[in-house]
KEKE-3310 file (N, C-alpha, C; in steps of 0.2 Angstrom, whole numbers, plus 5000, padded with zeros to 4 digits):
npx = (4896:4901:4895:4878:4879:4881:4872:4862:4864:4865:4849:4843:4855:4857:4846:4849:4857:4857:4846:4853:4859:4877:4887:4902:4917:4932:4946:4936:4937:4941:4930:4919:4919:4918:4908:4901:4906:4902:4886:4885:4888:4876:4869:4871:4872:4885:4899:4912:4922:4929:4949:4960:4950:4944:4953:4959:4950:4947:4948:4964:4964:4957:4960:4971:4963:4958:4969:4974:4963:4963:4980:4975:4968:4954:4938:4926:4926:4936:4925:4914:4923:4928:4914:4909:4917:4916:4901:4901:4910:4904:4894:4903:4915:4911:4900:4884:4876:4885:4881:4867:4852:4850:4838:4832:4838:4839:4847:4854:4842:4830:4825:4827:4837:4850:4845:4836:4844:4854:4846:4842:4852:4859:4849)
npy = (4921:4923:4935:4933:4924:4934:4942:4933:4927:4939:4941:4937:4936:4949:4951:4937:4938:4952:4948:4937:4930:4930:4916:4910:4898:4896:4903:4910:4922:4934:4929:4934:4944:4948:4947:4954:4968:4965:4966:4976:4984:4982:4985:5003:5004:5006:5003:4998:4992:4992:4995:4987:4977:4962:4947:4935:4923:4919:4906:4901:4897:4908:4921:4925:4931:4944:4950:4952:4962:4970:4976:4981:4990:4989:4991:4989:4973:4968:4969:4962:4948:4950:4948:4936:4926:4929:4928:4912:4905:4904:4897:4886:4884:4889:4877:4872:4874:4888:4899:4899:4902:4893:4888:4883:4879:4869:4860:4856:4860:4854:4838:4842:4840:4835:4829:4819:4812:4808:4797:4788:4784:4776:4765)
npz = (4870:4884:4886:4885:4895:4905:4906:4910:4922:4927:4928:4939:4951:4956:4966:4973:4979:4987:4995:5004:5015:5018:5024:5029:5031:5037:5025:5018:5016:5008:4996:5004:5005:4992:4990:4995:4992:4980:4977:4983:4975:4965:4970:4968:4960:4949:4940:4940:4944:4961:4964:4972:4975:4983:4975:4978:4977:4964:4952:4947:4933:4929:4932:4924:4914:4921:4925:4910:4905:4917:4915:4904:4903:4902:4910:4908:4904:4917:4926:4922:4921:4936:4942:4937:4940:4955:4956:4953:4962:4975:4973:4974:4984:4996:5010:5007:5021:5023:5016:5014:5022:5039:5042:5028:5025:5028:5036:5052:5062:5068:5062:5050:5031:5035:5048:5043:5033:5042:5048:5036:5032:5043:5043)
capx = (4894:4900:4887:4872:4879:4882:4864:4855:4865:4862:4843:4842:4863:4859:4840:4850:4862:4854:4841:4853:4864:4882:4894:4911:4924:4941:4947:4931:4934:4940:4925:4912:4920:4920:4900:4898:4905:4896:4878:4884:4888:4872:4864:4871:4871:4890:4899:4917:4924:4937:4954:4961:4946:4946:4952:4961:4945:4948:4952:4968:4962:4952:4968:4974:4958:4959:4977:4975:4955:4968:4982:4974:4960:4948:4934:4920:4926:4936:4917:4913:4925:4927:4906:4907:4921:4912:4896:4903:4913:4900:4893:4911:4920:4906:4896:4879:4874:4886:4875:4860:4849:4850:4831:4828:4841:4833:4851:4855:4836:4827:4819:4830:4839:4856:4845:4834:4852:4858:4841:4843:4861:4856:4843)
capy = (4918:4927:4940:4928:4920:4937:4943:4926:4929:4948:4943:4937:4938:4956:4952:4932:4943:4957:4943:4932:4936:4924:4916:4905:4900:4899:4904:4911:4928:4938:4930:4934:4951:4950:4948:4960:4973:4968:4969:4984:4987:4981:4990:5007:5005:5007:4998:5000:4989:4996:4995:4982:4972:4954:4941:4927:4917:4918:4903:4901:4896:4912:4923:4929:4936:4945:4953:4958:4964:4977:4981:4984:4997:4988:4991:4983:4966:4965:4968:4955:4941:4946:4947:4931:4923:4930:4921:4904:4903:4904:4888:4880:4887:4889:4873:4875:4880:4894:4902:4901:4901:4885:4884:4885:4872:4861:4861:4859:4860:4844:4839:4844:4836:4832:4822:4815:4808:4802:4792:4785:4781:4771:4763)
capz = (4875:4890:4886:4886:4904:4911:4904:4912:4929:4932:4927:4948:4955:4963:4968:4978:4983:4993:5000:5007:5019:5017:5028:5025:5037:5035:5020:5010:5019:5000:4993:5006:5004:4985:4990:4998:4985:4970:4982:4982:4966:4960:4976:4967:4950:4949:4937:4941:4955:4962:4963:4977:4976:4984:4969:4980:4978:4958:4951:4942:4926:4925:4935:4918:4913:4926:4925:4904:4905:4920:4912:4895:4906:4900:4918:4910:4903:4922:4928:4919:4923:4944:4945:4936:4949:4963:4955:4951:4967:4983:4976:4974:4990:5001:5008:5007:5027:5027:5012:5016:5030:5039:5042:5024:5021:5036:5037:5059:5062:5070:5057:5047:5030:5041:5053:5040:5031:5047:5047:5032:5032:5048:5040)
cpx = (4894:4895:4882:4873:4877:4876:4859:4857:4863:4854:4839:4849:4858:4850:4843:4856:4859:4848:4847:4860:4871:4887:4900:4914:4930:4943:4943:4932:4936:4933:4918:4915:4921:4911:4896:4900:4901:4888:4878:4886:4883:4867:4864:4871:4877:4893:4908:4919:4932:4945:4956:4955:4948:4948:4958:4957:4944:4949:4956:4966:4958:4957:4967:4968:4959:4965:4974:4968:4960:4972:4981:4968:4954:4943:4929:4922:4930:4933:4916:4915:4927:4919:4906:4911:4917:4906:4896:4909:4910:4897:4900:4911:4917:4901:4889:4874:4877:4885:4869:4855:4849:4842:4828:4832:4841:4841:4852:4848:4833:4823:4822:4833:4845:4853:4840:4839:4856:4854:4841:4848:4861:4849:4848)
cpy = (4920:4932:4937:4927:4926:4939:4939:4926:4933:4948:4942:4935:4944:4954:4945:4938:4947:4953:4939:4934:4929:4923:4912:4904:4899:4898:4906:4921:4934:4937:4932:4944:4955:4951:4953:4969:4972:4967:4971:4990:4987:4984:4997:5008:5006:5002:4998:4994:4990:4994:4990:4977:4965:4951:4934:4921:4915:4913:4903:4900:4905:4918:4930:4934:4943:4952:4955:4960:4973:4978:4983:4988:4995:4987:4987:4976:4963:4964:4960:4948:4940:4945:4940:4924:4924:4925:4913:4900:4903:4898:4883:4881:4886:4881:4875:4877:4886:4901:4903:4899:4891:4881:4882:4880:4864:4857:4861:4860:4854:4846:4836:4840:4834:4825:4816:4809:4804:4797:4788:4781:4773:4762:4753)
cpz = (4882:4890:4886:4894:4910:4911:4909:4919:4932:4931:4937:4951:4959:4966:4974:4982:4988:4997:5006:5008:5022:5024:5028:5032:5035:5029:5015:5015:5013:5000:4996:5005:4997:4985:4989:4992:4982:4974:4981:4976:4964:4962:4972:4959:4948:4945:4938:4948:4954:4964:4968:4978:4978:4976:4972:4977:4970:4954:4948:4935:4923:4928:4929:4916:4916:4924:4915:4905:4911:4918:4904:4896:4903:4907:4915:4908:4909:4924:4930:4921:4931:4944:4941:4941:4952:4964:4954:4959:4975:4981:4975:4980:4994:5002:5010:5015:5025:5020:5011:5026:5034:5040:5037:5022:5024:5037:5047:5062:5064:5064:5049:5039:5034:5045:5048:5037:5035:5045:5041:5032:5038:5047:5037)
residu = (MET:LEU:ASP:ALA:SER:MET:SER:TYR:LEU:ARG:GLN:PHE:ALA:PRO:ALA:VAL:LEU:ALA:ALA:VAL:GLN:PHE:ALA:GLY:GLY:PRO:GLY:THR:GLU:GLN:LEU:LEU:GLN:ALA:VAL:SER:MET:LEU:ALA:GLY:LEU:ASN:ALA:THR:GLY:ALA:ARG:LYS:VAL:ARG:ALA:GLY:ALA:PRO:VAL:GLY:PHE:VAL:PRO:THR:LYS:TRP:ALA:GLY:TYR:LEU:VAL:ALA:ALA:GLU:GLN:ALA:GLY:ASP:VAL:THR:ALA:TYR:ARG:ARG:TYR:TRP:GLU:LEU:ALA:VAL:LEU:VAL:SER:VAL:PRO:ARG:ARG:MET:ALA:PRO:CYS:SER:TRP:CYS:SER:THR:THR:SER:CYS:GLY:TYR:GLY:SER:PRO:GLY:GLY:ARG:ALA:ASP:ARG:ALA:ALA:VAL:ALA:SER:ASP:ARG)
# end
């Protein structure tokens, strides 16, 4: 199942990471570093996640997979688990406006979603 999920994600994730400029608030520093690293790995075709790569954003229930892969010296499994954790963590750990253009989201722009939501809630 993981192989199928990774194959699916890898169809579009590199293009998204290359096209979107991510930003985040407090507590997202390691995730932002990981996103940047993953974009770099994808751009260069590198396969191995460097030692000391940020993992503070990895969900606790997934951390054991990274530890087991690292202890076994399985760089392929480590890359898959780490990459999946990065990709899943972006929408979970960052608000929509922190990972997309405010104008494309419509947040913070006159007449955007935030304005329309405010008007709707006033009705």
